[in-house]
C-alpha positions as CSV (number, residue, x, y, z in Angstrom):
1,X,-34.9,245.8,-124.5
2,X,-33.2,247.8,-121.4
3,X,-32.0,245.2,-118.4
4,X,-33.9,245.4,-115.3
5,X,-32.0,247.2,-112.4
6,X,-31.4,245.5,-109.8
7,X,-33.5,246.1,-106.4
8,X,-30.2,247.5,-104.1
9,X,-32.7,248.1,-101.1
10,X,-33.9,244.5,-101.2
11,X,-30.9,243.3,-101.0
12,X,-29.9,246.3,-98.0
13,X,-33.5,244.6,-95.9
14,X,-32.5,241.4,-96.3
15,X,-29.2,241.9,-94.9
16,X,-30.6,243.8,-92.5
17,X,-32.8,241.5,-91.4
18,X,-30.7,238.3,-91.1
19,X,-28.2,240.9,-89.0
20,X,-25.7,240.1,-91.6
21,X,-23.4,242.9,-93.6
22,X,-22.5,244.0,-97.3
23,X,-18.7,243.0,-95.7
24,X,-19.9,239.4,-94.4
25,X,-21.4,239.2,-98.1
26,X,-18.2,239.9,-99.5
27,X,-15.9,237.7,-97.2
28,X,-18.9,235.0,-98.2
29,X,-18.3,235.4,-102.3
30,X,-14.8,235.5,-102.0
31,X,-14.5,239.4,-102.9
32,X,-13.5,242.7,-101.5
33,X,-16.5,244.8,-100.3
34,X,-16.2,247.5,-102.8
35,X,-17.3,244.6,-105.4
36,X,-20.3,244.1,-103.4
37,X,-21.2,247.7,-103.4
38,X,-20.9,248.2,-107.5
39,X,-23.0,245.1,-107.8
40,X,-25.5,246.4,-105.4
41,X,-25.1,249.6,-107.1
42,X,-25.8,248.1,-110.8
43,X,-22.6,249.0,-112.0
44,X,-21.2,245.4,-111.6
45,X,-23.3,242.3,-113.1
46,X,-23.9,239.6,-111.2
47,X,-22.4,236.2,-111.6
48,X,-24.9,233.6,-112.0
49,X,-22.6,231.6,-109.7
50,X,-22.7,234.7,-107.3
51,X,-26.2,234.0,-107.2
52,X,-26.7,230.8,-105.6
53,X,-24.0,231.8,-102.7
54,X,-26.0,234.8,-101.7
55,X,-29.4,232.8,-101.3
56,X,-27.4,230.7,-99.0
57,X,-26.1,233.6,-97.5
58,X,-29.3,235.4,-96.8
59,X,-31.2,231.9,-96.9
60,X,-33.5,232.9,-99.7
61,X,-34.5,230.9,-102.7
62,X,-32.3,231.7,-105.9
63,X,-35.2,232.3,-107.8
64,X,-35.7,235.4,-105.3
65,X,-32.0,236.6,-105.5
66,X,-32.6,236.5,-109.3
67,X,-35.5,238.2,-110.0
68,X,-34.2,241.2,-107.1
69,X,-31.0,241.4,-109.3
70,X,-32.6,242.1,-112.6
71,X,-32.8,238.9,-114.1
72,X,-36.3,238.6,-115.8
73,X,-37.3,235.2,-114.3
74,X,-40.6,234.9,-112.7
75,X,-41.3,233.1,-109.1
76,X,-43.6,230.9,-110.8
77,X,-42.4,227.5,-112.4
78,X,-42.7,228.4,-115.8
79,X,-41.6,227.0,-119.4
80,X,-40.0,230.4,-119.6
81,X,-37.6,230.1,-116.3
82,X,-35.3,227.4,-118.4
83,X,-32.4,229.7,-119.2
84,X,-29.3,228.7,-121.1
85,X,-26.6,230.1,-118.7
86,X,-23.0,228.4,-119.2
87,X,-21.4,226.8,-122.0
88,X,-19.3,223.1,-121.6
89,X,-16.3,223.0,-123.1
90,X,-14.4,219.2,-124.5
91,X,-12.7,219.6,-121.0
92,X,-15.8,219.3,-118.9
93,X,-15.4,222.9,-118.4
94,X,-18.1,225.0,-117.6
95,X,-18.0,228.7,-118.9
96,X,-21.2,231.0,-118.1
97,X,-22.2,233.6,-120.1
98,X,-22.3,236.8,-119.8
99,X,-26.3,237.6,-120.2
100,X,-28.4,234.4,-119.7
101,X,-30.7,233.9,-122.9
102,X,-34.0,231.6,-123.0
103,X,-33.7,227.9,-124.2
104,X,-34.9,227.6,-127.3
105,X,-39.2,226.3,-127.3
106,X,-38.1,222.5,-128.9
107,X,-35.6,222.2,-125.8
108,X,-38.1,223.1,-123.3
109,X,-40.6,221.2,-124.6
110,X,-38.3,217.8,-124.5
111,X,-36.9,219.3,-120.8
112,X,-41.0,218.8,-119.2
113,X,-41.2,215.6,-121.3
114,X,-38.1,214.1,-119.7
115,X,-38.1,215.9,-115.8
116,X,-40.7,216.8,-113.2
117,X,-40.6,220.3,-112.8
118,X,-40.9,221.5,-108.4
119,X,-40.8,224.3,-106.4
120,X,-39.8,227.5,-108.0
121,X,-36.3,227.2,-108.5
122,X,-35.6,227.9,-112.1
123,X,-34.0,225.4,-114.2
124,X,-31.2,226.2,-116.3
125,X,-29.1,224.7,-119.3
126,X,-25.3,224.7,-120.0
127,X,-24.9,224.1,-124.1
128,X,-21.8,221.3,-124.3
129,X,-19.2,222.6,-127.2
130,X,-17.0,219.7,-128.3
131,X,-15.7,218.9,-131.4
132,X,-13.6,216.4,-129.9
133,X,-12.6,214.1,-126.6
134,X,-15.8,211.9,-125.0
135,X,-18.0,214.8,-125.1
136,X,-17.5,215.2,-128.8
137,X,-20.8,212.7,-129.0
138,X,-22.6,215.1,-126.7
139,X,-21.9,218.1,-129.2
140,X,-24.6,220.8,-129.3
141,X,-26.4,219.2,-126.2
142,X,-28.3,221.2,-123.3
143,X,-27.4,219.6,-119.4
144,X,-29.8,220.9,-117.9
145,X,-29.4,221.8,-113.6
146,X,-30.6,223.8,-110.8
147,X,-28.1,226.4,-109.7
148,X,-25.8,224.8,-107.0
149,X,-26.3,226.5,-103.8
150,X,-23.7,224.3,-101.8
151,X,-22.8,220.4,-102.3
152,X,-26.3,218.9,-102.5
153,X,-25.8,215.1,-101.2
154,X,-27.9,214.1,-103.9
155,X,-25.2,215.5,-106.5
156,X,-23.0,212.7,-104.3
157,X,-22.6,209.1,-107.5
158,X,-24.0,211.2,-110.2
159,X,-23.3,213.6,-113.1
160,X,-22.8,216.8,-112.1
161,X,-22.3,220.5,-112.2
162,X,-19.3,221.1,-109.7
163,X,-17.4,224.3,-108.6
164,X,-14.6,224.3,-106.9
165,X,-13.5,226.7,-104.2
166,X,-10.8,227.8,-106.5
167,X,-14.0,229.0,-108.7
168,X,-13.7,226.4,-111.6
169,X,-16.6,224.9,-112.6
170,X,-17.2,221.7,-114.4
171,X,-18.9,218.6,-114.9
172,X,-17.9,215.5,-113.4
173,X,-19.4,212.3,-111.5
174,X,-19.1,212.8,-107.9
175,X,-17.6,209.3,-106.7
176,X,-17.4,210.7,-103.2
177,X,-17.9,213.4,-100.7
178,X,-16.9,214.7,-97.4
179,X,-19.0,217.3,-95.5
180,X,-16.1,219.4,-95.2
181,X,-15.9,219.2,-98.9
182,X,-13.3,217.4,-99.9
183,X,-14.5,214.9,-103.1
184,X,-13.1,212.8,-105.7
185,X,-14.4,213.7,-108.9
186,X,-14.7,211.8,-112.3
187,X,-14.1,214.4,-114.3
188,X,-15.3,214.7,-118.1
189,X,-12.2,214.0,-120.1
190,X,-12.0,210.7,-117.9
191,X,-9.7,212.3,-115.1
192,X,-9.9,212.0,-111.5
193,X,-9.7,214.5,-109.3
194,X,-9.5,215.2,-105.5
195,X,-10.9,218.6,-105.1
196,X,-12.4,220.5,-102.7
197,X,-16.2,221.4,-103.9
198,X,-17.6,224.8,-102.9
199,X,-21.0,223.8,-104.9
200,X,-22.1,221.2,-106.8
201,X,-25.8,219.8,-108.1
202,X,-27.0,216.9,-110.0
203,X,-27.6,217.3,-113.6
204,X,-31.2,217.3,-113.9
205,X,-31.6,215.7,-117.8
206,X,-28.7,216.2,-121.0
207,X,-31.3,217.1,-123.7
208,X,-30.3,216.3,-127.4
């Protein structure tokens, strides 16, 4: 099936409504303006991590950004919104899939029995692929979370999907964090790191 095209005009209109520019968005994303122009023209695919950053910049829900970026996600909270978007390796490093895909119906059913779905923000999953190390006991499990757009205060003290300001994504427990982003995180492999966080969202559930 052909992938839906990005709705460039929607993004241009939102930038105009908020008095912002393509160059400003590029600075927010940490890329050059030409990369954003290619993304809006459809020649460069929007990264899943960028969706949350763009939503934050425009002041809109992530689900709206996903819909207008060409990802087939309904604005209504439905089971089909649960997408497998990434994998997690034995070190706890999160690696995005080139193209998100629907989670298996059995996983969605168990997820809906485990967590309460509220609001219109889509829930995504990352599959653990670890044949050794501490995460090996959860090999093939699916970690459910919402797209991170900034550091969610609810993530502090909990197992979370974190993104550093260097762009690295990883699974870890945030021991403490400052409003400026500096945080101490216990990683999935047991290492304790002091990092500057760009975003963090708590894990909603782990489905074996």
